[in-house]
C-alpha positions, 0 to 999 in steps of 0.5 A: 402881612404884620401879625396885627393885620392877620386877621385885620381889625376889618374882619371878625375873629370871633364867629359866635358871639353877637354885638350887645348893640345890634346882634350882629357878629362881633369882633371882640370887646370895645369900651366894655362890652362885646359889639361889632367893628360897626357899633365900636367905630360908631361910638368911638367917633359919637364920643370923640367928636361929642356928636349930638343927635336927635330922634323924630320917633320918641327914642323908640327906634329899633337897633339892630343889624338890619336898622342899626343906621335908622336912627343914630340917636337911639343907636348911641343910647343903645350903646350906652344902655348895653355898657359902652363906656364913654370914659374908655374913649380916649382920644390921643393928646400931645404934650399940651394935653389938647386933643390932636386934631383929625389924622386926615385933616391935613393927609392928602391922598395923592392925585393919580398921574395921567399914566402909571409910574414904573413899578406902580402898586396894583391898586394904582393900575387898577385905577387906570384900568378903571378909567379904561372901564369907564369908556367902555361902559359909555360905549356899551350904553350908546345906541347910536354912532353919534353917542359912541363917538361923542366926548364923555359928559358931565351933564345930567340927562334928568330924572331916571326912568326905568328904561335908564335902570334897564340900560345900565344893568345890562351894561354893568353885568357885561362889565362886572364879569370883565372886571372880575375876570382880571383877578387871577383869584376869580380865574381859580374858581370853578364855574359854579362859584363864579356864577355864586359870587357874581349873583351875590355881588352884582347888585352891590357893584351897580350901587357902589359905581353909581355913588363912585360916579356921583362922588367924582361928579361932586353931587351929594343930594341925589345918585347919578347913574353911570349913565348920567340920569339921576335918583333923588328923594321925592323926585319921580319920573314923569316921562311920556313912557311913565304910565306904562311903568307900575306905579309903585316903580315910579315911586320907588325911584325916588323912595326912601331908600335913596335917602338912606343911601345918600345919608348913610354912604354918599354924604359920609364918603364925600365929607371924607374925601374918598379917593378913586384908590379907596373906591376900588379897595372898596369894590374889590374887598366887597367882591371877595366877601360875597362867599357866603354861597359858596361851598368849595373850601378852597374857594372860600380859602381864596377869597378870605386870602384876597380880602386880606391881601386887599387890606394890605395893599391899601396899608402899603398905599396909604404909608408909602404913598399918601405918608400916613401911619398904618393904624390911621390907615386901618382906622380910616378904611374901618370908616369907609367900610362902615358907610357899606351898611347903607348900600346893604340896607338899600339893596333889597329895596333896590332889587324889589323895584328892578324886579318889577320892571316889565321886561327887566329879565332879571331872573333868568337873562342875566344868569343865562348870559353869566353862564354863556360868558363863563363857558366861553372864557372858562 
């Protein structure tokens, strides 16, 4: 990895200072103040593109690492109030003194061919494995032979029920473990670390997969689960069995967290035209980023190296196969990762909702299943 990428601009170098805007871990001084990469990127985009935001709560919204994305108007005002200097944001200019256009505007991310080419990069190979995994996912969630034999469809089923969430969760547990097991790094973990990182990542894995699926179907106003049932803000399940579920669960299915997930993650990624490769880079990076519960020093080193490798693989792909510049690739990946805050803010309400679904078995059944799988394959 080149010196400029080790650690990359996406990984904080300073573990002791806080972002002056939101209090999260900073990665250096940006525009005059110490800030995290998320607030740095937000301020740069807001100033560069002259974005105008309006606060609906009188300009008194909290801005911290747990709520920094809730109100962009208050976040921008906080950036300015702590000393971020808009004059320090200098867009690149050409000889005619006009700002150059967005480097991604004409960038065409290559379509994935029907079969992996010879000497394809590991990232491209994983796109094909993901296509195979989607077929297996469909088979796992089927309950009849007719469903197994039916072709993959893009037709939506309707508003998601609690049972849809349970079915998706059961399938994704198996697939998450199978996917993780394809990584040599994961195979080096001891049993305890394997369980720990899977427990930390499983909910994010599910939400990421749902968003990936939604992007591939082209929707921007709802979250389509991988079984084609969907969650939409203000839309609630009214099926014949709805009464057997707690009212708070039904209301949460179309609650505010769904709207936040759409606004902060789905729509920005849709506007950025995030590719299949970039989706899988995001999944891979976030998986190894979940080493907070691990205690084995060797495992921590493996995770940190895997994160750096993921970034470098993307930069190689971006420069060699997309024809982009390294610095633009880093910037684009940083913008993609910045949207993960929408998923992180949704994890707790998502967890609180599914744990209240009767017979969901979240806290014991899936952990027992992971133990059994890891024991068999270790």
